[in-house]
Structures are given as C-alpha cells and as structure tokens.
C-alpha positions in Angstrom: 78.3 110.2 45.9 75.8 111.2 43.2 76.0 114.9 42.3 73.0 116.2 40.4 72.8 119.4 38.5 69.3 120.2 37.6 68.7 122.6 34.7 65.3 123.3 33.0 63.8 120.0 34.2 66.6 117.9 32.6 68.9 116.0 34.9 72.5 116.4 34.2 74.4 113.9 36.4 78.1 113.5 37.2 78.3 109.8 38.1 80.1 106.6 37.0 80.8 107.0 33.2 79.1 103.7 32.3 75.8 104.9 33.8 75.8 108.6 32.5 73.2 108.1 29.7 70.9 106.0 31.8 71.0 108.3 34.7 70.3 111.4 32.5 67.1 109.7 31.2 66.2 108.5 34.6 66.5 111.9 36.2 64.6 113.6 33.4 61.8 111.1 33.9 61.7 111.6 37.6 61.5 115.4 37.5 62.6 117.7 40.3 60.9 116.1 43.2 61.8 112.6 42.2 65.4 113.5 41.7 65.6 115.2 45.1 64.0 112.1 46.7 66.2 109.6 44.9 69.4 111.6 45.5 68.6 112.0 49.2 68.0 108.3 49.5 71.3 107.5 47.8 73.0 110.0 50.1 71.5 108.3 53.2 72.5 104.8 52.0 76.0 106.0 51.3 76.3 107.7 54.7 75.0 104.5 56.3 77.6 102.4 54.5 80.4 104.8 55.5 79.3 104.6 59.2 79.1 100.8 59.0 82.6 100.7 57.4 84.0 102.9 60.2 82.4 100.7 62.9 83.7 97.6 61.2 87.2 99.1 61.0 87.2 100.1 64.7 85.9 96.6 65.6 88.5 94.9 63.5 91.2 97.1 65.1 90.0 96.3 68.6 89.5 92.6 67.9 92.9 92.0 66.2 95.3 94.6 67.5 96.6 95.5 70.9 95.4 99.0 71.9 98.5 99.8 73.9 101.4 98.8 71.6 99.6 98.6 68.3 100.9 95.1 67.8 98.7 92.4 66.4 97.2 90.3 69.3 96.7 86.6 70.0 93.6 86.4 67.8 95.5 88.0 64.9 98.3 85.5 65.4 96.0 82.5 65.0 94.5 84.1 61.9 97.9 84.7 60.4 99.0 81.1 61.0 96.1 79.8 58.9 97.7 81.4 55.9 101.0 79.5 55.6 102.0 81.2 52.3 104.3 83.8 54.0 106.0 81.0 55.9 106.2 78.3 53.3 109.8 77.7 54.2 109.0 77.3 57.9 109.6 79.7 60.7 110.7 79.9 64.4 108.3 81.1 67.1 109.8 82.9 70.1 107.5 83.1 73.2 108.9 85.9 75.4 107.8 86.5 78.9 108.9 89.5 81.0 109.9 88.1 84.4 108.4 89.7 87.6 106.5 92.3 85.6 103.9 92.6 88.4 106.6 93.9 90.6 107.7 96.4 88.0 104.0 97.5 87.7 103.7 97.8 91.4 106.8 99.9 91.7 106.5 102.2 88.7 102.7 102.2 88.4 100.5 101.7 85.4 102.0 104.6 83.5 105.5 103.2 83.9 104.4 99.7 83.1 102.8 100.9 79.9 105.9 102.8 79.0 108.0 99.6 79.4 105.6 97.5 77.3 105.5 100.0 74.4 109.3 100.5 74.5 110.0 96.8 74.6 107.4 96.2 71.8 109.4 98.7 69.6 112.6 96.9 70.4 111.2 93.6 69.3 109.9 95.1 66.1 113.4 96.4 65.3 114.7 92.8 65.8 112.2 90.8 63.8 113.4 92.1 60.4 111.8 91.5 57.0 109.4 88.5 56.8 109.0 88.4 60.6 106.3 89.7 62.9 105.7 90.5 66.5 102.5 89.9 68.5 101.4 90.9 72.0 99.8 87.7 73.3 98.9 88.9 76.9 99.9 91.4 79.5 103.7 90.7 79.7 103.9 88.0 77.0 105.0 88.5 73.3 105.5 86.3 70.3 108.1 87.0 67.7 107.9 85.0 64.4 111.2 84.7 62.6 112.1 83.3 59.2 114.7 80.5 59.2 117.5 82.7 58.0 117.2 85.1 60.9 116.9 82.6 63.7 120.5 82.5 64.9 120.8 86.3 65.0 117.5 86.8 66.8 118.4 84.1 69.3 121.4 86.1 70.3 119.8 89.5 70.0 116.7 89.1 72.2 118.6 88.3 75.4 121.4 90.8 74.6 118.9 93.6 73.9 117.5 93.8 77.5 121.0 94.3 78.9 120.5 98.0 78.0 118.0 99.5 80.5 114.9 101.4 79.7 114.9 104.9 81.1 111.7 106.0 82.7 111.9 109.5 84.2 115.7 109.1 84.2 115.3 105.9 86.2 116.9 102.8 84.6 114.7 99.7 84.4 116.3 96.4 83.7 114.3 93.5 82.4 114.8 89.8 82.6 113.2 87.4 80.1 112.1 83.8 80.0 112.1 82.7 76.3 110.8 79.5 74.8 111.3 78.6 71.1 109.4 76.2 68.9 109.7 75.6 65.1 107.3 75.2 62.2 108.9 73.2 59.5 108.0 72.4 55.9 107.8 68.7 56.5 105.9 68.8 59.9 103.2 71.4 59.8 101.7 72.2 63.3 98.6 74.0 64.4 99.1 77.4 66.1 97.9 76.0 69.4 100.6 73.2 69.3 103.3 75.7 68.5 102.4 77.9 71.4 102.1 74.9 73.7 105.6 73.8 72.7 107.1 77.3 73.2 105.3 77.6 76.5 106.9 74.4 77.8 110.3 75.7 76.8 109.6 79.0 78.4 108.6 77.4 81.7 111.9 75.5 81.6 113.6 78.9 81.1 111.9 80.3 84.2 113.7 77.7 86.3 117.0 79.5 85.4 117.9 82.7 87.2 118.1 85.8 84.9 117.3 85.9 81.2 117.3 82.4 79.7 116.3 80.8 76.4 115.2 77.2 75.8 114.4 75.4 72.6 111.5 72.9 72.7 112.4 69.2 72.4 110.7 65.9 73.0 112.5 65.3 76.3 111.0 68.5 77.6 107.5 67.3 76.5 108.0 63.9 78.1 109.1 65.5 81.4 106.1 67.8 81.3 103.8 64.8 80.7 105.4 62.9 83.6 104.8 65.9 85.8 101.1 66.0 84.8 100.8 62.3 85.6 102.6 62.8 88.9 100.2 65.5 89.9 97.2 63.4 89.0 98.6 60.5 91.1 99.1 62.8 94.0 95.3 63.4 94.2 94.7 59.8 95.4 98.0 59.0 97.0 96.6 60.0 100.5 93.3 58.2 100.1 95.2 55.1 98.9 97.5 55.2 101.9 100.6 55.3 99.6 102.2 58.0 101.8 103.7 57.5 105.2 106.0 59.3 107.7 109.5 58.4 108.8 111.3 60.0 111.7 115.0 61.0 111.6 116.7 61.5 115.0 118.5 64.6 116.1 121.3 64.4 118.7 122.9 67.0 121.0 126.6 67.3 119.9 127.9 68.0 123.4 126.8 64.7 125.0 125.2 62.6 122.1 121.8 62.5 123.8 118.6 62.4 121.8 116.9 65.8 121.5 114.2 65.2 119.0 113.1 64.0 115.5 112.2 65.4 112.1 109.1 64.0 110.5 109.8 63.3 106.8 107.1 62.4 104.2 107.7 59.4 102.0 105.7 58.1 99.0 105.6 54.5 97.7 103.9 54.6 94.4 102.1 51.3 93.5 103.5 51.4 90.0 106.7 53.4 90.1 107.9 52.5 93.6 109.7 55.0 95.8 109.4 58.6 94.6 111.8 61.2 95.9 110.4 64.1 98.0 112.6 66.3 95.9 110.3 65.4 93.0 106.9 65.1 94.4 107.0 68.0 97.0 107.6 70.7 94.3 104.8 69.1 92.2 102.5 69.3 95.2 103.6 72.9 95.9 102.7 73.8 92.3 99.3 72.4 92.6 96.5 72.5 95.2 97.6 69.2 96.7 100.1 70.8 99.1 97.3 71.8 101.3 95.7 68.4 102.1 99.1 66.8 102.1 100.5 69.4 104.6 97.5 69.0 106.8 97.8 65.2 106.8 101.5 65.3 107.7 100.7 67.5 110.7 97.7 65.5 111.8 99.6 62.1 111.4 102.5 63.5 113.4 100.1 64.5 116.2 98.4 61.1 116.1 101.7 59.2 116.4 102.7 61.4 119.3 99.4 60.8 121.0 99.9 57.0 120.7 103.3 57.3 122.4 101.8 59.6 125.1 99.0 57.1 125.8 101.5 54.3 126.1 103.6 56.2 128.6 106.6 56.4 126.3 109.2 59.2 126.7 108.1 62.2 124.7 110.5 64.1 122.3 110.1 67.2 120.2 109.2 66.5 116.6 109.8 68.9 113.7 107.3 69.2 110.9 108.0 71.0 107.6 105.6 73.7 106.5 105.5 74.7 102.8 105.4 78.4 102.0 102.2 77.6 100.0 100.5 76.6 103.2 100.7 80.2 104.4 98.2 81.1 101.7 95.8 78.6 103.2 93.6 80.8 105.4 92.5 77.9 107.6 96.0 76.4 108.2 96.8 78.4 111.3 93.6 77.5 113.1 94.0 73.9 111.9 97.4 73.6 113.7 95.9 74.9 117.0 92.8 72.8 116.7 94.7 69.6 115.9 97.0 70.0 118.9 94.0 70.4 121.1 92.2 67.5 119.6 95.1 65.1 120.3 95.9 66.8 123.6 99.5 67.4 122.5 101.7 69.9 124.4 102.5 72.7 121.8 106.1 72.7 123.0 106.6 69.2 121.5 106.0 70.5 118.0 108.6 72.5 116.0 107.3 74.0 112.7 110.1 74.2 110.1 109.9 76.9 107.5 112.2 77.0 104.5 114.3 80.1 103.9 112.6 80.9 100.6 109.3 81.0 102.4 110.5 83.5 104.9 112.0 85.8 102.3 109.0 85.7 100.0 106.4 86.3 102.7 108.4 88.2 105.3 105.8 90.9 106.1 102.9 88.4 106.1 104.8 85.9 108.3 105.4 88.0 111.3 101.8 88.0 112.8 101.3 84.2 112.1 104.6 83.2 113.5 104.1 85.4 116.6 100.7 83.8 117.3 102.2 80.3 117.0 105.1 81.3 119.3 102.6 82.7 121.8 100.7 79.4 121.7 103.9 77.6 122.7 104.9 76.1 119.3 108.6 76.2 118.5 109.7 77.6 115.2 112.7 76.7 113.0 114.3 78.3 109.9 115.1 75.3 107.7 117.7 74.9 105.0 119.5 78.1 106.0 122.0 79.2 103.4 120.4 77.4 100.5 118.7 80.5 99.2 119.5 84.2 99.1 120.2 84.5 102.8 119.9 87.8 104.7 121.5 87.9 108.1 119.5 91.1 108.8 116.0 89.6 108.7 116.7 86.7 111.1 116.4 88.9 114.1 113.0 90.2 113.1 111.4 86.8 113.1 110.7 84.8 116.2 112.6 81.6 115.4 113.8 79.3 118.2 116.4 77.5 116.1 118.2 77.6 112.7 119.0 74.5 110.6 122.1 74.9 108.5 121.7 73.4 105.0 123.5 70.2 104.2 125.3 71.9 101.3 127.5 73.7 103.9 128.1 70.6 106.0 129.1 68.1 103.3 132.5 69.8 102.6 133.5 70.1 106.2 136.1 70.2 107.6 138.1 70.4 104.3 136.5 73.6 103.0 137.7 76.7 104.7 135.1 79.0 103.1 132.2 76.7 104.1 133.6 76.5 107.6 133.8 80.3 107.8 130.2 80.6 106.9 129.1 78.0 109.4 131.1 79.7 112.2 129.4 83.0 111.3 125.9 81.5 111.4 126.7 79.8 114.8 127.9 83.1 116.2 124.9 85.1 115.0 122.4 82.5 116.1 123.8 82.1 119.6 123.9 85.9 120.0 120.2 85.8 119.2 119.6 82.9 121.7 118.8 80.5 118.9 119.7 76.8 118.8 121.6 75.6 115.7 121.0 72.2 114.1 123.4 70.9 111.4 121.7 68.9 108.6 123.2 66.1 106.5 125.9 65.0 109.0 127.4 61.8 107.5 130.9 61.5 108.8 132.7 61.4 112.2 134.9 64.2 111.0 131.9 66.5 110.4 130.5 65.6 113.8 133.8 66.4 115.5 134.2 69.7 113.7 130.7 70.8 114.5 131.1 69.9 118.2 134.4 71.7 118.4 132.8 74.9 117.0 129.9 74.7 119.5 127.1 73.6 117.1 124.1 72.5 119.3 122.7 69.5 117.5 123.0 67.4 114.3 121.0 65.1 112.1 122.0 62.9 109.2 122.9 59.4 108.0 125.7 59.2 110.6 123.0 59.3 113.3 120.2 57.5 111.5 118.5 57.4 108.1 115.1 57.4 109.7 112.3 54.9 110.4 108.5 54.8 110.6 108.9 53.6 114.2 110.1 56.2 116.7 111.4 53.4 119.0 113.4 51.9 116.1 114.7 55.4 115.4 115.8 55.8 119.0 117.7 52.4 118.9 119.4 53.4 115.6 120.5 56.7 117.1 122.1 55.2 120.2 123.8 52.4 118.2 125.4 54.8 115.7 
C-alpha cells in the first residue's frame, strides 16, 4: 500500500525503494489533489485485488479440499497425479470403502456420521507417513497414496486399525472396510482414472468377503469383470432370442413316494458359450435391471405351461417359482402376479412363490404386507434355501410361509454328519409346530431319502428323484421310475 506524507506541496512517499525518486517527482508534479486522487485509486485497486485473492482462495479451498475432513478431494487427487515428480519411484493406491456406512448414518445421525468420517480421516493421515497422502473421494470412500517402501506396513495397518472402535458419546462404533489396491510403477505409467478403476475392481472383490478385506488388482480380476460385463450385455437379448427356457424338477412325498409338485428352474443356452450355470447368470441379472423382465417371463411362462396342461385335461400339480429379492423393489410385480394368474385362468393354489432366506432377512418389514396379500389371494409361499444364510428361528413365525425348503448343504452330509442331522431335526420340529411343510433339497442318495423319511420330513427333491425336464410329462415319468 502506498503511504503518502504530504509536506509543503512536496510529496514524500514511502514505497518500493526502486521507485522512490520517481514517485517523489510524480507526487510533487500532481500536487495535493492529484496525489489524493492517485493514492485513493491505488488503494481501491489494492483492495479489489485483496478481495479477488480471498475469493480465489476460498474457491480453491472449496474446489480442491473436502469441507468436512479438510482432506484433498477427488479433483485434487487427479491434479496431483499429473505431477509425477513426487512419485517418480512409483506408488501404491489404496481405495478404502467403509462398509454399510448408510446404516451407521441412520443409527447415529448426521453428527455421528461426521464424527466417524473425521476421526477415520485422522487415522489414515497418521498411517500414510512421509511421502504419502490421503484423499476423501466421496461420502464413505478414501484414497491413500503410499510410497513403495511403506506398502507392506500400510497393508497390515489399515485393516488392523479399525479393530479399535471409535467412541461416540461413550458408544463404541466398529467399522468394516473393503480395500482395493492398485500400483503405479516406473515402467508402466497409468492415468489416474485407470488406477482408480483397477483399485475399484479389487475393492468390489473385497466386498464379496464378510468383514474387513483387502484385494490387490490383477489381470484375472479384470478379465472376470470384463466377462461379467459381457454376460450382462448378453442377458439383454437372451429372452428375445429365446435362449432361455424352463425345466421342471419333481418333488415327492417321503411317506408314500407320490408326486406332490414341481419346481420351475430357469436355464440358459448361450449361442456361443453353451450352457451357462444359473449360479453365474442369476447373480448377474440381480445386479442389473434384467432381473425384472427375466423374473416376469419365468412367472408368465410357468402359467402358460400350466394353462396348456389344464386345457389338455392333464392332472394338475403345484409348481414353485423362485422370486428374487430384487423383484420386491419392482412396484408392479405384485399386481403382475395376480393379473397373470387371472389372464391364464390358473388357480392361485397351484402356484408356490419361493423366496430366498436372504430376501426375507433384508426386507423383513417390507415383506409382510406383500406376502399377506399373496397369501390372502390363495398363493402358497415358501422360504427357500433355509440355513444357507444367517438364519433366525425367531422371524419365521412372523411371516406367512406355507413351507420351508432346507438347503442342500445340510442334506448332502446326511446321515453321516451328526451336527447337520441335529440342525435338520430342529428345523423339522419348528416347522411342524408352526404347521409348515418341509421340503428337503438336493437329495441324491437312498440313504438321505431314508434318513429324511425316518425323521418325518414331508417331501424331497433332487437328482435321486429327477434332474428335471422341459416336459412335465417326462418329468413325471422320471420321478416314478427313480
């Protein structure tokens, strides 16, 4: 700022040393009024520049730094990666996601969630060490950049660090992490977007593991991800191309060996890759929007086939149809079921909708009204794959199921496994007390059949009875010849 001292019409100026003589002559020439005007103008310009600098600083802070944690953000990360000098020897990128953070937020509120994020950001900063950096990429996602010499220590420290809880109002909060790691090397320089993509693939793999897990990116992971993408793309035209069809697996009463019904199973014959296992394409469909049209097609095709048998005067049997938990998020699915039954003039009691155990646990409160309406409409309801997830004996009685299907993992070790036998006996006792029918899945040997019949299991299905066929009549013949 220019400070002018005016004395007897001569300007004496305290300014930059190199301009002192020039400014003295300039002020003397301008006189009192000129000096006042010039100094006022300089003062306004200086004030304007200061305001602009403050605005720019605040904009820069908001644009490149997270307001909650103070960490550099995703934009700053990309900017940092353009300057490779600090990382000329390469580095490791840890992409860290806090699992189920939405539930933590719901339970502890925004204040508690903010406390956790700030506290965890500080822990990460203490881990990264000299030459490293930490970024907050999104709500519950962080990146830690580590120099090569620190990789092994940090790989061990990040999962171990969350074993110590965070205390919020004296309440301990434990975090579980999914961590993906990618590497920037001297010989193979990668763009920031590619590094993040690789780390994200590894992180998604880590999410498949219960609890805190860390995965390092590799080419096999990338190939699997590419195959998954291609599979999802192929699913979009599989129905239109008539590549999918149903087979029916018979179910027999254990007491007398009579046929009691079928389960409709979806099969996919890919024109290029041949038979694709349901264990592969069903999860892919559930992770995309395709589960909705596929689920509707399965139900409609089941009803169409039952209608054909009904019109031909064939004996009618109950058919079970699997319902994905994703279909409960389809607002039109419930009415679609009722409308389709009416369209094909199918008795609702001939249809059993099978829900997986994971679906009932994840959507327990949302399920009750829908299941009750289906039950009131005459549709039977089954709890499928019981025992394969985190079973709770308590909630079974609160849902209107007609039958329980025991998962094949409990049947395959019978009768040799005492522990599996004890679990099956407990399920049978509970289900019968609740007036539910029990169907054993995956029965493959005569010994399993005899054990289940001895312990009063109601029905069974599996390869011992029949592998299934697209023709119900063929299925019936296989069942009675087994």
